[in-house]
N, C-alpha and C positions, 0 to 999 in steps of 0.2 A: 356686249354693251351697245354696239351700234344698232343692233336689231331692236333691243329694248327701247332705245331712244327713238329710232325712226318709226317704229310701229305705234308708239304712244303719243309722240309729240304732235302729230297731225290731228289727233282727236281732241286736243286741249284748246281752250280759249286762250287768247293772248295773255290775259292776266295770270293764268296758271302755268305758263311755260317757264317762267323764272323759278317757281317753286319746284317744278318737276326737274329742271336742270340741277337745282341745288340737291335734290334727293339723289340723282344719278351721281353727282360729284361726291356725295357722302358714301354711297355704296362702292364706288370705284375711285378712291382717292389717288391723285397723281396721274390719272390717265387723261390724256388729251386726244380727242378725235379731230382729225382734219375733216373739213367739209368735202363730201364727195361731189365732184362737179360734173355737170352735164353741159359743157360749153356749146355744143351744137344745138341742143334743145333750148338752152337759154337764149341763144341768138335767134332761133326760129320763133320762140315765144315773143321776143321783143319785136320781131317783124310783124307777127300776127296782131299784136296789140296796137302797133303803129297803124296797121291797115284797117283797124276797127274804129269807127267813129265813136266818140264819147268815152274812150278808154284811155287811161294814163298808165304808163309802164312804171308801176309802183313796186319797189323792192320787196316789201312784205307780201304783196299779192303774188309776186313771182315765186317767192318761197312756198306759199300755199300750193301753187301749181306743181312745183317740184315734189312737195309732200304728197299731193294727190297722185302724181305719177308713181312715186315709190310705193304708196299704199296699193295702187291698182296692180302693180307687178306681183304682189304676194296674196291678193284676195281674189275670190271668184266674182264678187260683186261689191259695189260700194254704194253708199248713200251720202248725199250732200245735204246736210241739215244746217239751218240757220234762219235768221229773220229775213223778211221780205227786203229786197234791195241790197243784200249782202254780197252779191256777185256769184252765187252758186251756178247759175246757168251759164254766165259768161265764162267762168272758170272751166267748166266742162267743155263748152264749145271751143274755146281757145286751145285747150289741150287736145281735143279731137282733131282740130285743123293742124296743130303742130305735128301730131303723129302722121297725118296724111302727107304733109310737106316733107317729112323725114323718110317717107317711103314705107311706112307701116300703117296703112289705114285701119281705123277702128270704127266700130259701129256702136251707137248708144241705143240701149233698149230700156225704155222706161216702163216700170210696172207699178200698178197700184196694189200694194200688199193686202189691202182690204177687199179687193175684188177677186182674188184668186187664192187657192189653198196653198199651203206650204209645199206639197209635192209638185204642184204645177210650176212653182218658181224654179 
């Protein structure tokens, strides 16, 4: 149940999260999952956000960072989609800096899928 929730919840828009949670509750009645915590990561994220000008440490945005982290752990590659100004680049940059501060540096590789073939990706 946790995998079903975690792998799909991060792909939904905010308005659909309640509906999805309702579907999960109907499929698994009476099961309650506790939130998996990442206290060290959350503290590092808060420090990185505080060190970045014009960013506010907003709870829902932090949740999206954790969801992006959890998605990244089980996928080979990820895409951040959304409207201009939604915080996609900041989200990725904060997460990359958080990984570096925690001792596991990551590297971002941006690819234009229209410029290369599928095997080259």
